[in-house]
C-alpha positions in Angstrom: 264.9 40.7 88.4 262.8 37.9 90.9 261.0 34.9 89.7 257.7 34.5 90.7 258.2 31.9 92.9 260.5 34.2 95.2 257.9 37.0 94.8 255.3 34.9 96.3 257.7 33.5 99.0 258.3 37.1 100.1 254.6 37.9 100.3 253.8 35.0 102.6 256.6 35.7 104.6 255.1 39.5 105.1 251.7 37.9 105.3 252.7 35.6 108.4 254.9 38.2 109.7 252.6 40.7 110.2 249.7 38.5 111.1 252.3 36.9 113.9 252.5 40.9 115.0 249.3 41.8 115.3 248.4 38.2 117.5 251.7 39.1 119.5 250.1 43.2 120.0 246.5 41.4 120.7 248.0 39.6 122.8 249.5 42.3 124.7 247.0 44.4 124.9 245.3 41.3 127.0 248.1 41.7 129.2 248.1 45.4 129.7 244.6 44.8 130.8 245.2 42.0 133.4 247.9 44.3 134.7 245.9 47.4 135.2 242.7 45.6 137.0 245.2 44.5 138.9 247.4 47.2 139.7 245.8 50.9 138.2 248.7 52.4 139.0 250.9 50.5 137.3 254.1 52.8 136.0 254.5 52.5 132.4 258.0 51.3 133.5 256.7 48.5 135.4 254.3 47.4 132.7 256.9 47.3 130.0 259.5 45.5 132.4 256.8 42.7 133.3 255.4 42.1 129.5 259.3 42.4 128.1 258.5 44.8 126.0 260.4 48.5 124.9 259.2 51.4 126.9 258.1 53.4 123.9 255.8 50.4 123.0 254.1 49.7 126.3 253.3 53.6 125.7 251.8 53.2 122.2 249.9 50.4 123.6 248.2 51.9 126.1 247.6 55.5 124.2 245.6 53.2 121.5 244.0 51.3 124.3 242.7 54.8 125.6 241.7 56.1 122.5 239.8 53.3 122.1 237.9 53.7 125.3 239.3 50.4 126.9 241.2 52.3 129.6 240.8 55.5 130.8 243.9 57.5 132.1 244.0 59.9 134.9 247.1 61.7 136.2 247.5 61.8 140.0 250.8 64.1 140.0 254.1 64.9 137.9 254.7 61.6 136.3 252.2 59.1 138.0 249.0 57.9 136.1 245.9 55.4 137.5 244.6 53.4 134.5 240.7 52.5 134.9 239.6 49.6 132.8 236.4 50.9 131.6 233.4 49.0 130.8 234.1 48.0 127.3 237.9 47.3 128.4 235.9 44.5 130.6 234.2 43.5 127.7 237.5 43.7 125.5 239.4 41.3 127.7 236.8 39.2 128.3 236.5 38.7 123.8 240.7 38.5 123.8 240.6 35.6 127.2 238.1 33.6 124.7 240.2 34.2 121.5 243.4 33.0 123.3 241.4 30.2 124.4 240.0 29.4 121.4 243.9 29.7 119.5 245.1 27.8 122.3 243.6 24.6 121.5 243.3 24.9 118.1 247.3 25.0 118.8 247.3 22.3 120.7 244.6 19.9 118.1 247.0 21.3 115.2 250.3 19.6 117.0 248.4 16.8 118.0 247.4 15.7 114.5 251.1 16.4 113.4 252.2 14.0 116.4 249.3 11.5 114.7 250.9 11.5 111.7 254.4 11.3 112.3 253.9 8.7 114.9 251.7 7.2 111.9 254.9 7.0 109.4 256.6 4.7 112.1 256.5 0.8 112.0 254.4 0.8 115.2 251.6 -1.6 116.4 249.9 -2.5 120.0 252.8 -5.2 120.7 255.4 -2.5 120.8 257.4 -1.5 123.3 258.2 2.5 123.5 260.1 5.2 125.3 259.7 8.7 125.3 262.3 11.5 126.2 261.0 15.2 125.7 259.3 17.6 128.0 256.3 17.2 129.5 253.9 19.0 126.9 255.4 16.6 124.3 255.6 14.0 126.7 252.0 13.9 127.3 250.7 14.7 123.3 253.1 11.8 122.8 252.0 9.5 125.5 247.8 10.4 124.4 248.5 9.9 120.3 250.3 6.1 121.3 247.5 5.2 123.9 244.7 6.2 120.9 247.0 3.8 118.8 246.3 1.2 121.0 250.4 1.0 122.4 250.3 0.5 126.2 254.0 -0.6 126.9 255.0 3.2 127.5 258.2 3.5 129.8 258.6 8.0 130.7 262.6 8.9 130.4 263.5 12.0 132.1 267.4 13.1 132.0 267.6 13.4 135.9 265.1 10.7 136.8 263.4 12.9 139.5 260.7 14.2 137.6 256.9 12.5 138.1 254.9 11.7 135.0 251.2 10.9 135.4 251.8 10.4 138.9 254.4 7.6 138.2 258.1 8.1 138.5 260.6 8.5 135.1 263.6 6.7 134.5 267.1 8.2 134.6 268.1 8.2 130.7 271.8 6.8 131.9 269.9 3.9 133.7 267.2 2.6 131.4 267.9 -0.4 129.5 266.2 0.0 126.0 267.5 -3.0 124.4 264.5 -4.1 124.4 262.0 -1.5 123.2 260.9 -0.9 119.2 261.7 3.0 119.0 262.9 5.8 121.4 260.8 9.0 120.2 262.5 12.7 121.7 261.1 15.8 120.6 260.3 19.2 121.6 263.2 19.6 123.8 266.0 22.0 123.9 268.5 18.8 124.2 267.3 16.5 122.3 270.3 16.2 120.0 272.6 15.9 123.0 270.1 13.2 124.2 270.4 11.2 120.8 273.9 11.2 120.7 273.8 10.0 124.4 271.6 7.1 123.3 273.6 6.1 120.3 276.6 6.1 122.2 275.0 3.8 124.4 274.4 1.3 121.5 271.1 1.8 120.6 270.9 2.0 116.8 270.0 5.4 115.0 267.4 3.7 113.4 265.5 3.2 116.5 265.4 6.7 117.7 263.3 9.0 116.3 263.1 12.8 116.9 259.9 14.7 116.7 258.4 17.9 116.3 262.5 19.2 115.5 262.5 22.4 113.2 262.5 20.3 110.1 258.6 19.3 111.4 257.5 22.9 110.8 257.7 22.5 106.8 254.7 20.1 107.0 252.1 22.2 106.6 247.4 21.3 106.9 247.5 20.1 102.8 249.6 17.0 104.1 248.3 15.9 107.1 244.8 15.8 105.0 246.1 13.8 102.4 247.9 11.1 104.9 
């Protein structure tokens, strides 16, 4: 017999999964409306390929949208259809677009708060010199958070050294001298673990390397942020 904790954990997982599935289908609905507006004669097979979903799922989503009055489907010939987005469909598309934008900015704020929380736990001050390495989105957010903390000595590293950051050159990871940096911050990058090992092999103490937004960060919830 399952414990109360196990039951609660299972219920929470199911609710989260259902929410994710609903949000995913809503986003797919927006994509379908956009594709049909762009090409009313798009086939269901082509549509499923563009959305990266099974043909059967694309068929179910389209049938649901037709039933709701968002799309009018007219047969042109054998297995050929034309899909016209109705006025209700354009209204729905606008609603979904605005909801998607709101969700994007909510996620942006959540990630920024998480970064501020994690950076605030580091021993940093306005005199600190920081090196950043991660994907473009992570680096931009971390850079903004560090500047908000009054830190201006920020170097941006990249694996190749060819990328630009805010119009400035980045420094190739193999070429940068990190001996004078208080902290080297890694995060949100597919090669973060490998880059951490590379830095350690270059003689950088592991205590000066911080990995942010890794898989363990997902356990940090809003309550922890609010209590900080």
